[in-house]
N, C-alpha and C positions, 0 to 999 in steps of 0.2 A: 762247891756246887759246879755244875756243867749245864750248859743250854745247847741243845741241838736245834737247829734252825732249818727248816724245809721250806724252799720258796718255788712257787710254780705259777705258771699262767693258766687260769682256769676261765673257760668261756661262761658267760653270763648265764646260759641255759642250764649249766651244771652246779651252780651256787646253792641252790635248795638241797641238792643231793649231797654236796660236799658238807654243808653244815650239819646236815642229818648224821651223816657218817662219823662226823667228829663228836656230836653228842651221843651217839652209840658207842664209839670208842672210849669216852670218858667214863662211861658205866663200868668198865673192866680194866682199869689202868693197873700196870704193875706196880708193886708197892714201892719200887726204887724211884718212882715219878714223885716229885714235889708238886707240880702243876703243869697244865698245859693250856695253850692259848692258840685258838685259830683266829688269825687276824687278815683284815683287808686294807690293802693300800688305799689311802684317801684319793690320792691324786692319779694313781693307776688302778682302777677298780677291778681290773682282771688279775692283778697281782695279788696272790695269798701267801701267807706264811703260816706254819705250824711251828710255834715256839715250845719247847718242852724242857722244863727244869727238872734235872736228875741230881740225886744226892750226891754223887761223886762220879768220876771217870771210871772207877773200878766197877761201881754198879751198872753203868752204861755198857761197859765191856762185857760183863756177865750177861746182861739182858741180850746183847747182840750174839752172843754164842748160842742162845737158846732159840733164836728165831732165824728162819731163811732169809726173810725180808722183813725189816721193821714195820710195824703196823702203819705208822704215818706215812711212809712211802707208798704203801699198798693203798691207803686212803686216796692219795692224790691220784695214783695210777688207775683207780677204779673210775674216776671221772675224766679219764683221758689226758692226765696231765703228768709230765715227767719233773719231779721235784730236783733242785739242786740243794745238797746237804752241806751244813757247816756245823762245826763243834767249837763252842767257846767257854773259856774259863769265867766264872763269876769273880771278880776280883774285889768288889765291894757291893753290898746291898743295904737297904734300909727297910724300915716296916712297911708292910703292904696294908693299906687302908681296907677296911671291911665295910 
């Protein structure tokens, strides 16, 4: 599995819009995505991240070929934030509590 991490500074006035856009985005996720989380830093509340878990690097690469700009990046840009992007390998995982 692969995790993409988008990190951006979002002004407080845009938080409700960002959350709403993420909720809408999750209604139409590509099948290659295992899960996605919009998270807010506890200590630096204007720092937000979008963590997305992909089935593999291959499916992430395939997805990126089908879009001009990934939807997560567009989500942040729509609220006036420019995200920094990182891609990481999942080296070990445990069960997710439900």
